[in-house]
Structure formats: C-alpha cells, structure tokens
Backbone as CSV, one residue per row, in Angstrom:
resi,resn,N_x,N_y,N_z,CA_x,CA_y,CA_z,C_x,C_y,C_z
1,MET,154.429,278.419,212.540,154.642,280.283,212.196,154.764,280.049,210.389
2,LEU,153.369,281.370,210.816,153.532,282.137,209.120,154.600,282.227,208.282
3,LYS,154.451,282.072,206.427,155.017,281.855,205.624,154.554,283.325,205.103
4,ASN,155.181,283.835,204.255,154.834,285.212,203.625,155.607,284.807,202.232
5,ILE,155.507,284.380,201.140,156.319,284.452,200.180,156.586,284.931,199.615
6,VAL,156.902,285.362,198.274,157.083,286.220,197.251,157.124,285.515,196.079
7,ALA,156.287,284.841,195.083,156.349,284.283,193.545,157.140,284.815,192.870
8,LEU,158.024,284.011,192.802,159.991,285.043,191.674,158.883,284.737,189.887
9,VAL,158.422,283.982,189.562,158.838,283.286,188.402,157.228,283.421,187.920
10,VAL,157.077,284.212,186.292,155.521,283.865,186.201,156.565,282.584,184.268
11,VAL,155.409,281.658,184.128,155.514,281.531,182.840,154.350,280.797,182.301
12,MET,154.308,280.775,180.727,152.919,280.617,180.222,153.409,279.950,178.827
13,VAL,152.838,278.444,179.378,153.589,277.560,178.478,151.904,277.699,177.557
14,SER,151.590,277.611,176.330,150.727,277.885,175.322,150.937,277.372,174.314
15,SER,149.436,276.167,173.748,149.392,276.062,172.686,148.342,275.762,171.892
16,MET,147.807,277.455,172.221,146.281,277.887,171.817,147.266,279.826,171.502
17,ALA,146.272,280.253,171.220,147.020,281.316,170.307,146.763,282.293,171.365
18,LEU,147.892,282.310,172.412,147.550,283.157,173.302,149.160,283.640,173.684
19,LYS,149.723,285.104,173.774,150.519,286.029,173.706,150.742,285.628,174.836
20,ASN,152.590,285.510,175.411,152.583,284.857,176.380,152.549,286.208,177.527
21,ASP,152.300,287.395,177.408,152.461,288.284,178.312,150.817,288.851,177.783
22,SER,150.086,288.220,177.494,148.739,288.475,177.405,147.811,288.249,178.762
23,VAL,147.819,286.697,179.332,147.686,287.003,180.633,148.105,286.511,181.723
24,LYS,147.713,286.422,182.808,148.847,287.234,183.822,148.689,286.397,185.512
25,LEU,148.741,285.403,185.513,148.821,284.812,187.519,149.780,285.312,188.312
26,THR,148.829,285.902,189.405,150.291,286.476,190.543,149.469,285.970,191.682
27,ILE,150.558,285.090,192.615,149.932,285.218,194.024,150.206,285.740,195.027
28,HIS,148.945,285.936,195.735,149.084,286.990,197.359,148.798,285.810,198.501
29,ASP,149.402,286.752,199.697,149.115,286.128,200.691,149.622,284.733,201.199
30,PHE,150.336,284.447,200.963,151.020,282.797,200.689,151.060,282.903,202.421
31,ASN,150.524,281.313,202.849,150.692,281.730,204.654,150.985,280.178,204.245
32,GLN,152.160,279.816,205.479,151.912,278.407,206.050,152.021,278.536,207.301
33,ASN,151.219,277.532,207.479,151.361,277.186,209.609,151.836,275.044,209.724
34,SER,151.889,274.904,210.901,151.878,273.581,210.953,151.258,272.830,210.340
35,ASN,150.080,272.777,209.718,149.009,272.096,209.556,148.137,272.824,208.663
36,LYS,148.572,273.932,208.131,147.940,274.699,205.970,148.739,275.039,205.349
37,LEU,148.374,275.048,204.500,148.667,275.761,203.527,147.961,276.338,202.498
38,THR,147.912,277.849,202.666,146.653,278.327,202.200,147.633,279.881,201.605
39,PHE,147.069,280.412,199.989,147.294,281.433,199.172,146.617,281.695,198.270
40,GLU,145.977,283.215,197.825,145.986,283.643,196.709,146.127,283.238,195.222
41,TYR,145.126,283.673,194.754,145.688,283.762,193.214,145.187,284.825,192.686
42,GLU,145.493,285.394,191.358,144.164,286.098,190.988,145.114,285.726,188.946
43,ILE,144.276,286.137,188.139,144.736,286.071,186.948,144.106,286.852,186.123
44,GLN,144.936,287.418,185.037,144.573,288.782,185.084,144.375,289.477,183.432
45,ASN,143.193,289.097,182.593,143.507,288.981,181.374,143.083,290.022,180.483
46,ASP,144.317,290.168,179.983,144.897,291.111,179.430,145.179,291.008,177.727
47,SER,143.984,289.890,177.594,144.155,289.549,175.788,142.596,290.120,175.569
48,ASP,143.058,290.294,173.783,142.043,290.953,172.846,140.535,290.227,173.064
49,SER,140.572,288.904,174.349,139.536,288.270,173.821,139.070,287.533,175.525
50,SER,137.784,287.240,174.799,137.623,286.419,176.592,138.414,285.025,176.904
51,ILE,138.647,285.167,177.574,139.071,283.375,178.584,138.169,282.929,178.957
52,TRP,138.124,281.436,179.354,137.634,280.430,180.451,138.615,279.854,181.356
53,ILE,138.762,280.063,182.729,139.070,278.760,183.546,138.081,277.756,184.451
54,CYS,138.883,277.161,184.086,138.332,275.276,185.312,138.175,276.108,186.701
55,GLN,137.185,275.551,187.221,137.214,276.376,188.394,136.753,275.101,189.470
56,ALA,136.275,273.779,188.703,135.849,272.917,189.767,135.009,272.013,188.841
57,VAL,136.230,270.267,189.159,135.295,269.533,188.442,134.683,269.016,189.012
58,ASP,133.434,267.941,188.082,132.353,267.504,188.308,131.964,267.424,190.021
59,SER,131.122,267.891,190.527,130.336,267.197,191.617,130.111,266.684,192.184
60,LYS,130.424,265.432,191.476,130.480,264.310,192.315,131.506,263.955,193.018
61,ILE,132.794,264.481,192.814,134.146,264.486,192.638,134.785,265.803,193.986
62,PRO,135.061,264.903,194.717,135.120,266.260,196.409,136.586,266.896,196.410
63,LEU,137.422,266.582,195.278,138.826,267.052,195.449,138.495,267.809,194.304
64,GLN,139.761,269.034,194.715,139.433,269.999,193.086,140.879,270.328,193.110
65,TYR,141.720,269.469,193.494,143.164,269.480,192.971,144.156,269.002,192.708
66,GLU,144.816,269.014,191.541,145.636,267.463,191.713,147.236,267.593,191.656
67,ILE,147.617,267.589,192.698,148.871,266.920,193.535,150.469,266.222,193.295
68,LYS,151.066,266.656,192.338,152.201,266.047,191.585,153.516,266.305,192.930
69,LEU,153.973,264.981,193.351,155.064,265.491,194.340,156.256,265.110,193.602
70,ASN,157.115,265.567,193.939,158.472,265.331,193.096,159.961,265.576,194.222
71,GLU,160.118,263.996,194.728,160.772,264.363,196.295,162.494,264.551,195.731
72,LYS,162.603,264.284,194.007,164.418,264.498,193.838,164.337,265.789,193.690
73,GLU,163.655,266.559,192.479,163.891,267.755,193.172,163.416,268.726,194.016
74,LYS,162.597,267.515,194.824,162.620,268.659,195.919,161.311,270.323,195.873
75,SER,160.503,269.754,195.086,159.389,270.404,194.683,157.523,269.472,194.767
76,VAL,157.041,270.599,194.394,155.381,269.936,194.839,154.219,270.500,193.564
77,ARG,154.433,270.394,192.609,153.276,270.802,191.519,151.677,270.642,191.924
78,ILE,151.088,271.958,192.252,149.416,272.293,192.100,148.704,272.436,191.267
79,ARG,147.554,272.345,190.963,146.967,272.585,189.393,145.586,272.447,189.501
80,GLN,145.200,273.627,189.699,143.521,273.680,189.691,142.942,273.122,188.733
81,ALA,141.828,272.460,189.467,140.520,271.980,188.614,141.271,271.273,187.718
82,SER,142.000,270.246,188.329,142.663,268.918,186.406,141.817,268.819,185.541
83,PHE,142.084,268.498,184.542,141.144,267.463,183.529,142.047,266.254,183.584
84,GLU,143.339,266.256,183.552,143.737,264.863,183.007,143.780,263.955,183.920
85,VAL,143.129,262.866,182.291,141.907,261.475,183.204,143.800,260.675,183.115
86,PRO,143.815,260.207,184.092,145.424,259.221,183.551,145.450,258.029,182.876
87,ALA,146.454,257.810,182.474,145.729,256.860,180.746,145.707,255.680,181.098
88,ASN,145.152,254.557,182.058,145.080,254.131,182.642,143.378,253.997,183.809
89,ILE,142.673,254.798,183.223,141.557,255.207,183.637,140.689,255.581,182.217
90,PHE,139.825,254.120,182.094,138.815,254.601,181.088,137.518,255.302,181.311
91,LEU,137.140,255.953,181.152,135.496,256.867,180.884,134.432,256.350,180.414
92,GLU,133.298,255.785,181.048,132.189,255.072,179.986,131.826,256.466,179.347
93,GLU,131.640,257.642,180.265,130.658,258.466,180.389,132.020,260.291,180.932
94,PRO,131.723,261.109,180.462,132.737,262.281,180.003,132.239,263.273,182.028
95,ILE,133.225,263.647,182.943,132.969,264.411,183.774,133.356,265.965,183.033
96,TRP,132.279,266.656,183.955,132.221,267.624,183.876,132.886,269.077,183.857
97,GLY,133.789,269.816,184.003,134.375,270.246,184.718,133.197,272.070,184.101
98,LYS,133.507,273.060,185.362,132.948,274.597,185.233,134.400,275.115,185.375
99,TYR,133.561,275.683,183.945,134.270,276.649,183.554,133.360,278.063,183.862
100,ILE,134.511,279.689,183.995,133.904,280.480,184.323,134.500,281.336,183.257
101,LYS,134.086,282.064,182.799,134.745,283.882,181.892,135.256,284.587,181.986
102,ILE,136.430,285.059,181.784,137.215,286.058,182.119,137.039,287.068,180.744
103,GLU,136.263,287.976,181.272,136.067,289.008,179.701,137.377,290.363,179.705
104,SER,137.402,290.193,178.511,139.069,290.724,178.157,138.915,292.473,178.866
105,GLY,140.316,292.620,179.692,140.556,293.204,180.769,139.629,292.862,182.383
106,LYS,138.965,292.194,182.578,138.811,291.872,183.710,139.663,290.581,184.599
107,SER,139.796,290.588,185.680,140.134,289.450,186.589,139.767,288.747,187.707
108,PHE,139.905,287.549,187.824,139.599,287.054,188.361,140.721,286.156,189.664
109,ARG,139.519,286.468,191.308,140.689,286.378,192.126,140.150,284.641,192.781
110,GLY,141.215,284.056,193.085,140.407,282.402,193.840,141.578,282.185,194.863
111,LYS,140.389,281.475,196.301,141.731,280.861,197.190,142.098,279.647,197.301
112,VAL,143.420,279.350,197.657,143.387,277.582,197.547,144.158,277.463,199.145
113,LYS,143.389,276.217,199.706,142.988,275.804,201.100,143.776,274.180,201.288
114,LEU,144.489,273.808,201.295,145.630,272.407,201.696,145.493,271.949,202.525
115,GLU,145.488,270.910,203.402,146.216,270.392,204.749,147.538,269.719,204.196
116,LEU,148.343,270.174,205.778,149.693,269.323,205.133,149.327,268.292,205.999
117,PRO,151.008,267.050,206.117,151.311,267.325,204.862,151.026,267.110,202.731
118,LEU,151.275,267.511,202.599,150.597,267.379,201.145,150.736,266.143,200.890
119,GLN,149.926,265.203,200.110,150.024,264.381,199.668,149.395,263.813,197.745
120,GLU,150.005,262.924,196.965,150.126,263.314,196.245,148.481,262.768,195.835
121,THR,147.747,263.795,194.700,146.499,263.652,194.870,146.240,263.321,193.166
122,ASN,144.626,262.905,192.715,144.758,263.283,191.562,142.903,263.482,191.342
123,PRO,142.494,264.577,191.252,140.277,264.556,191.089,139.778,263.394,190.709
124,ILE,140.798,262.314,189.655,140.043,261.642,188.948,140.336,260.574,189.081
125,LYS,140.826,259.920,189.396,142.002,259.105,190.452,141.770,258.788,191.709
126,LEU,140.547,258.698,192.431,140.694,258.978,193.742,141.245,257.906,194.762
127,LYS,141.634,256.961,194.471,142.441,255.924,195.408,143.285,255.755,195.324
128,SER,144.346,255.962,195.759,145.977,256.216,196.039,145.983,254.878,196.152
129,SER,147.716,254.497,195.942,148.050,252.675,196.101,148.565,252.732,197.199
130,LYS,147.935,251.561,198.099,147.681,251.689,199.335,149.502,251.041,199.273
131,SER,150.529,251.496,200.276,151.537,251.284,200.858,151.836,251.279,202.409
132,ASP,152.299,250.767,202.882,152.544,250.688,203.985,153.894,251.596,204.558
133,HIS,154.792,252.045,203.127,156.255,252.710,203.689,155.551,254.123,202.716
134,THR,155.671,254.958,203.665,156.037,256.405,203.663,157.452,257.054,203.804
135,SER,156.832,258.440,203.204,158.100,258.839,203.284,157.864,260.856,202.982
136,GLU,158.979,261.333,204.165,158.371,262.592,203.863,159.820,263.593,203.235
137,TYR,159.369,264.402,202.658,160.433,265.548,202.575,159.836,266.879,202.391
138,ILE,160.731,268.397,202.362,160.360,269.286,202.191,160.797,269.906,201.141
139,ALA,159.297,270.831,200.479,159.130,271.536,199.142,160.149,272.653,199.264
140,LYS,161.313,272.570,198.834,161.749,274.101,198.633,161.003,274.748,197.356
141,GLN,160.031,274.423,196.431,160.031,275.073,195.405,157.574,274.531,195.083
142,LEU,156.970,275.746,194.501,155.910,275.316,194.882,155.533,275.589,193.418
143,ILE,154.894,275.106,192.286,154.431,274.906,190.911,152.951,275.183,190.921
144,PHE,152.592,276.514,190.406,150.867,276.656,190.289,150.382,276.673,189.090
145,ASP,149.778,275.534,188.675,149.089,275.782,187.609,147.669,275.957,187.574
146,ILE,147.288,276.460,186.764,145.750,276.524,186.219,145.894,276.602,184.116
147,GLY,144.360,275.760,183.967,144.714,275.472,182.706,143.665,276.570,181.847
148,ILE,143.683,277.492,180.914,142.938,278.086,180.465,142.541,278.265,178.248
149,ILE,140.909,278.479,178.373,140.953,277.908,177.471,140.383,279.417,176.734
150,PRO,141.076,279.750,175.593,140.610,281.021,175.122,139.613,281.077,173.848
151,GLU,138.990,279.909,173.582,138.134,279.688,172.813,136.445,279.900,173.163
152,ASP,135.692,280.527,172.607,135.054,280.805,173.255,133.497,279.654,173.237
153,LEU,133.849,278.978,174.732,132.737,278.022,175.691,131.777,278.183,175.094
154,SER,130.903,279.180,174.891,129.353,279.618,174.518,128.953,278.908,173.895
155,LYS,129.327,279.146,172.823,129.463,279.048,171.075,129.327,277.099,171.026
156,LEU,129.814,276.797,172.087,130.489,275.215,171.625,128.677,274.394,171.539
157,LYS,129.014,273.509,170.957,127.039,272.285,170.466,127.653,271.005,171.005
158,ASN,126.728,270.464,170.856,126.695,269.110,170.744,126.693,268.201,171.738
159,ASN,128.158,267.435,172.029,128.184,266.536,173.649,129.430,267.378,174.375
160,ALA,130.096,268.958,174.006,130.769,269.620,174.854,130.416,270.480,175.736
161,LEU,129.387,270.476,175.542,128.226,271.651,176.950,127.310,270.606,177.367
162,ARG,127.253,270.140,178.508,126.080,270.484,178.895,124.637,271.120,179.064
163,ASP,123.541,270.773,179.327,122.421,271.261,179.204,122.593,273.045,180.154
164,ASP,122.611,272.916,180.742,123.135,274.507,182.099,124.066,275.041,181.510
165,SER,124.532,275.186,180.828,125.175,276.380,181.122,125.474,277.619,180.090
166,SER,125.943,278.334,180.451,125.050,279.231,179.634,126.495,280.531,179.233
167,GLU,125.927,281.809,179.202,126.671,282.643,178.651,128.138,283.017,179.320
168,ASN,128.154,283.020,180.602,129.119,282.902,181.768,129.972,282.073,182.092
169,ILE,129.339,280.907,182.096,129.695,279.381,182.998,129.183,278.230,181.878
170,ALA,130.250,278.114,181.711,129.763,276.974,180.960,130.705,275.064,181.286
171,TYR,129.346,274.069,181.463,129.608,273.001,181.722,130.403,271.919,180.295
172,VAL,131.535,272.021,180.359,132.129,270.910,179.462,132.548,269.678,179.925
173,SER,132.509,268.801,178.520,133.389,267.740,178.633,134.176,267.414,178.657
174,SER,135.136,266.454,179.581,136.383,266.004,179.551,136.082,265.075,178.207
175,PHE,135.667,264.629,177.778,136.092,263.909,176.258,137.135,265.434,174.734
176,TRP,136.009,266.561,175.327,136.086,267.623,174.573,137.233,268.238,174.825
177,VAL,138.528,268.153,175.764,139.296,269.213,176.940,140.136,268.169,176.343
178,GLU,140.033,267.051,176.276,141.145,265.733,175.920,140.983,266.233,174.441
179,GLU,141.020,266.551,173.595,140.825,267.083,172.341,141.159,267.784,171.960
180,ASN,141.022,268.743,173.401,141.641,270.474,172.845,141.859,270.559,174.042
181,PRO,143.251,270.578,174.510,143.761,270.691,175.653,143.681,272.301,175.683
182,GLU,143.966,272.192,177.193,144.476,273.891,177.994,145.488,274.765,177.620
183,SER,145.754,275.786,177.447,146.487,276.365,177.871,147.130,276.121,179.816
184,ILE,148.447,275.928,179.201,148.103,276.021,180.936,149.292,278.024,181.586
185,CYS,148.536,278.405,182.609,149.421,279.252,182.908,150.145,279.244,184.582
186,THR,151.197,279.060,184.344,152.092,278.769,185.615,152.577,279.984,186.741
187,ARG,152.817,279.679,187.665,153.487,280.614,188.587,154.191,279.566,189.701
188,ILE,155.744,280.458,189.471,156.526,279.411,190.337,156.558,280.383,191.972
189,VAL,156.632,279.470,193.222,157.103,280.331,194.535,157.880,278.739,194.305
190,LYS,159.033,280.137,194.715,160.473,279.940,195.531,161.061,279.787,196.999
191,ASN,161.822,279.433,197.407,162.186,279.622,198.708,161.524,279.218,199.723
192,THR,160.330,277.451,199.585,159.203,277.392,200.379,160.242,276.802,201.611
193,ALA,159.155,276.329,202.136,159.734,274.595,202.795,158.164,274.243,203.786
194,ILE,157.986,273.587,202.463,156.533,272.989,202.696,156.689,271.131,202.774
195,PRO,155.953,270.631,204.128,156.337,269.203,204.308,155.658,268.807,203.427
196,CYS,155.804,267.147,203.182,155.142,266.625,201.775,155.931,265.183,202.304
197,GLN,154.304,264.313,202.746,154.549,263.119,202.363,154.238,261.787,201.300
198,VAL,155.899,261.022,200.684,155.306,260.013,199.481,154.832,258.733,200.050
199,ARG,153.667,258.044,199.756,153.062,257.044,199.910,153.530,256.054,198.960
C-alpha cells in the first residue's frame, strides 16, 4: 500500500551566514510500499550567493546516506551524503565529498530510495556492530537533513580540494569539512509509518 505524505515542518539550523528563509528544502512524491521507501527532495537557493551541497561521499564508499534510528521517540533521521566522521574512527587520509553548486535563484532536485526496514548506517563506519538481538519499531516521523556550505568552494586551495575539482563541482576533503562544519537544512515528515530494525 502506497503512502503519500506531506512534509509539515521546515527548520534551518545555520552555523554560517545564511538567513533562515534563504534556502528551502521541500519533499515531493513520498511513497512507501512493503519493502521500499522513496521520495524526491528539492533545494531552492533564494540567497544572494551560490551554495554547495554534498551529493556523494568518496567513490570507495557504497552508502550515500547516514541513517540514525531513535526507537524511544519513534523517529528516523536520514542525512544525505553525511560527512560526520564517528569519534572512534581515525582517518589517515581524507575522504572526498562531491559537492555541487546551486546558483542564486536556482534549485536542485534529487531522489532518495531506501530498502525497508531501515537500519542504522553510517557511510564512513561501514561495519555495524554484530548482535543476535534485533528489535523493530514503526517510525512515526522522518527527519531529512542536507548539509549546505555557502562559501565558494571553487576558490579553496591547498589540501581542501582534489585536483579534479571545477567551477561547479568540488571534491572536498573531510578534514576541511570537520574544521568548517556544514549548515544543516532539515525537513520533517510527520504521520509516517516506516518500519525500522534496531540491531
């Protein structure tokens, strides 16, 4: 049975110079069946300058979403191309994120497709803890995050960018992102019924 659900709340959490209403995230075509969750999202840049969003983590990493489960609050958080390195992981060399530029007044549309039930995953920490015990719950709320950088990434130098970066696509070092955290644009979808599995 398909579910078409309207996103109800928009929250912009900014650690950089972005106005709360200058970048808008909307969710379209939210559909769910017995084994798959899909939806489209759109970022509209109404700020006075270009912004950059991460579309993919390093090509060596197969996962492009970080999924965090919260059984107590009956919610799930999904973050596009998360660059947050877990505190217990030490990287000898950086992971490179592919950022694309969205010009002022322009928008970008993407699609999320995930298998159900959702399980907690981190693109950087690929191996999950092994446990014979699992529990399941139904998430009544989905929180979708996208990281945004309002700085002009094409002008970065030294070790911040990979050599194959261009004016509109930037391959950015995770070390630089750790020191210059993204602003997070969030959309909350309520009244969901998403199966989640906790290991």
